[in-house]
C-alpha positions in Angstrom: 0.3 -0.4 -0.3 0.6 3.4 -0.8 0.2 6.3 1.9 0.4 10.4 -0.3 2.6 12.9 1.5 3.2 16.5 1.4 6.0 18.8 1.5 5.5 21.8 2.7 7.7 24.5 4.9 7.6 27.8 6.3 10.9 29.6 6.0 12.3 27.2 5.2 11.5 24.1 8.7 10.6 21.3 6.5 7.9 18.9 7.0 6.6 16.4 5.8 2.3 16.2 6.8 1.0 12.8 5.6 -3.1 13.3 6.1 -4.2 10.0 8.5 -7.9 11.3 8.5 -9.6 9.0 6.2 -6.7 6.6 6.2 -5.4 5.6 9.4 -2.0 5.6 9.9 0.0 4.4 12.3 3.5 6.2 13.1 6.4 5.1 16.1 9.0 6.9 16.9 11.2 4.9 15.0 8.6 5.3 11.9 8.5 9.2 12.3 12.9 9.2 12.1 13.4 7.1 9.2 10.7 8.5 7.7 12.2 12.2 8.3 16.1 10.8 7.3 17.1 12.9 5.1 19.7 10.2 2.7 17.8 6.9 3.4 14.2 8.8 4.3 11.9 11.3 2.5 13.6 14.2 4.8 12.5 16.2 6.9 12.8 18.9 10.8 9.6 17.3 11.4 6.9 15.3 10.5 3.1 16.2 10.6 0.5 13.3 11.0 -3.1 14.6 11.1 -5.7 13.2 12.4 -9.7 13.6 12.9 -10.5 15.2 16.2 -13.1 15.0 18.6 -12.6 18.5 19.7 -11.1 20.0 17.2 -11.2 21.3 12.7 -8.5 18.4 13.0 -5.5 17.0 15.5 -1.4 17.7 15.0 0.4 14.7 16.1 4.1 16.4 15.7 7.3 14.2 15.6 10.8 15.7 15.6 13.6 15.1 13.2 14.8 12.6 16.0 10.7 10.5 17.1 10.5 12.3 19.7 7.0 13.3 20.2 6.5 17.0 20.7 3.5 19.6 22.3 4.0 22.3 19.5 5.4 24.3 16.2 4.5 27.4 15.4 5.9 27.3 11.4 4.4 23.4 11.3 0.4 25.4 12.8 0.9 27.6 9.8 1.8 24.6 7.1 -1.4 23.5 7.9 -4.1 26.0 8.0 -2.4 26.9 4.3 -3.4 23.3 3.5 -6.1 22.9 4.4 -7.4 26.4 4.3 -9.9 29.3 5.9 -9.9 29.3 9.6 -9.2 26.1 11.5 -9.1 25.0 15.2 -6.1 22.4 16.0 -6.0 20.3 18.7 -2.4 19.3 19.8 -0.6 17.7 22.8 0.1 21.3 23.8 -2.6 23.0 23.7 -5.9 24.3 21.3 -4.6 26.8 18.6 -6.5 28.5 15.8 -5.1 29.2 12.0 -6.2 32.1 9.2 -5.2 31.5 6.3 -5.2 35.0 4.7 -3.7 37.1 1.8 -0.3 38.0 3.5 0.0 34.4 4.6 -0.7 32.6 7.7 -2.5 33.6 11.0 -1.9 30.5 14.3 -3.3 31.7 17.3 -0.5 30.5 19.5 -3.0 30.9 22.2 -1.5 32.3 25.8 2.2 31.7 26.8 3.3 29.8 30.9 5.6 31.5 32.0 5.6 29.9 35.9 8.7 27.5 36.4 6.6 24.7 37.1 5.5 25.5 33.4 7.8 25.7 32.2 9.6 23.3 33.6 11.6 23.6 35.5 14.1 21.4 37.5 12.9 23.7 41.2 11.3 27.3 41.8 13.7 30.0 40.4 12.1 33.5 38.5 11.4 32.8 35.4 11.8 36.1 34.0 15.4 35.9 35.2 16.5 32.6 35.1 19.6 32.7 37.8 21.9 30.3 35.9 23.8 30.4 33.1 25.9 28.7 30.6 29.4 29.9 29.6 29.0 34.0 28.4 24.4 33.2 27.6 23.4 33.4 31.6 19.7 34.6 33.0 17.7 33.6 30.5 14.1 34.3 30.4 11.7 30.5 30.8 9.1 30.5 27.5 5.9 27.5 27.3 4.4 28.4 24.0 2.8 24.7 24.3 6.3 23.4 24.3 9.7 24.4 26.8 12.1 27.7 25.7 14.8 29.5 26.5 15.7 33.2 25.7 18.9 34.5 26.1 18.9 37.7 24.9 23.1 38.9 23.3 24.9 41.5 21.8 24.7 39.5 18.9 23.1 36.2 18.1 25.7 35.5 14.7 28.1 35.8 16.5 27.4 32.5 19.5 27.9 29.3 19.6 25.4 27.2 18.7 26.2 24.4 17.3 28.3 23.2 20.5 26.1 25.0 23.5 22.6 24.4 21.9 22.8 20.1 23.3 24.6 20.9 26.3 21.8 23.4 27.5 18.7 21.5 26.0 20.0 18.3 27.7 20.7 19.9 31.1 18.8 18.1 34.0 17.7 22.0 34.9 15.0 21.0 32.1 13.2 17.2 32.5 11.5 17.9 29.4 14.5 19.2 27.6 14.6 22.6 26.3 14.5 24.6 23.3 17.3 27.6 23.4 16.9 30.8 21.7 19.0 33.4 21.3 18.5 36.9 19.9 19.4 40.2 19.7 16.8 44.1 19.4 17.4 45.1 16.5 14.7 47.9 17.6 11.7 48.6 20.0 10.1 46.8 16.9 12.3 44.1 15.7 14.2 40.9 16.9 17.1 38.9 15.1 16.9 35.2 16.3 18.1 31.6 16.6 17.0 28.8 17.3 18.7 25.6 18.5 15.7 23.6 18.3 15.2 20.8 20.4 14.9 16.8 18.8 15.8 18.7 16.0 19.3 21.1 16.2 19.8 24.0 14.5 17.1 25.4 12.6 16.2 28.2 9.9 13.2 29.0 12.0 11.0 27.7 14.7 7.8 29.5 15.2 7.5 29.0 19.1 10.8 30.5 19.4 9.8 33.7 17.7 6.2 33.6 19.8 8.1 32.2 23.1 11.0 35.3 22.5 8.6 37.6 21.1 6.8 37.5 25.4 10.5 37.7 26.6 11.5 40.8 25.1 8.0 42.0 26.3 8.2 41.4 29.7 11.6 42.9 29.9 10.3 46.2 27.8 13.1 45.2 25.6 10.2 46.4 22.6 6.2 46.7 21.9 3.6 44.1 22.3 3.8 43.7 18.1 7.2 42.8 16.7 9.3 41.0 13.6 11.4 38.7 14.5 13.8 38.0 11.7 15.1 33.6 11.5 18.0 32.6 9.2 15.1 31.5 6.8 12.8 35.1 7.0 10.8 36.9 9.0 7.5 36.2 11.7 5.4 39.2 13.1 4.3 38.5 16.6 1.2 40.3 18.0 1.0 39.9 22.2 -1.6 42.1 23.2 -1.9 45.1 25.4 -4.4 43.6 26.7 -3.6 40.6 27.1 -1.2 40.7 30.6 -0.3 37.0 31.6 -2.7 35.0 30.4 -4.1 36.6 26.6 -3.2 35.1 23.6 -0.3 35.0 21.6 -1.3 36.1 17.5 2.4 34.7 14.9 1.7 35.6 10.6 4.0 34.3 8.5 3.9 32.2 5.1 4.2 29.2 4.2 4.4 26.8 1.1 3.9 23.8 -0.1 7.3 22.6 -1.7 5.9 18.4 -4.0 3.4 15.5 -2.6 4.2 11.8 -3.2 3.6 9.2 -1.8 5.7 6.0 0.3 5.3 2.5 0.1 3.9 1.9 3.8 6.7 -2.1 3.7 9.6 0.3 3.1 9.2 2.1 6.7 7.2 -0.4 9.1 5.3 1.1 11.8 
């Protein structure tokens, strides 16, 4: 049996999207990692499995390049929003989100950020706005959970940070019981940030939608920017808005592009679940 898929991307963060709403498709960590392999599989940062949902228009399951199933992916949410069109409610492990395909791109209501130490989570109680921890020159990050966990370091020059070396050390530090996404950001202006991301279970990525959301929230909380922020990633820009009346509980809006690269099929037996 051949299983159809779509290859999609958001700012170069690429996905294999499998629509399993009408024909169920078995998925495991082993199978997801095999399909994501860029040499022997289809190749992607994340594999996205769409399933039926009793609570939303669709359920989106997200498997990282290493096969681990994770809670949220902002760029994948835009890709799914583009694929389905219109306005869609999407169930994820990280909570319910909503997408809307617009002329200027796909907008996603990413829900409210979680800011408590036990919501990130970290291993013990601490201030998540000025976390009293550091790894070499990366110190005092901000902790934000936007469906998945992030730490954000504000630095003079994001490009100068050796994130390929420091990223995995921080990701797997025992301080983070669920591991962590690592963001390094520079403030370009009061409405403009530059960002690089070491993504949990993926590595260095051209774009990370949840990382852009978490970094904008961190910058707003530290009064480094206004409430609407352009976030430049290696793959391109996203616009993140955290409304004036958001407080700690308001929802984050993310707007940016998504694209379909190609469609194909694979033989079910070639990638055992």
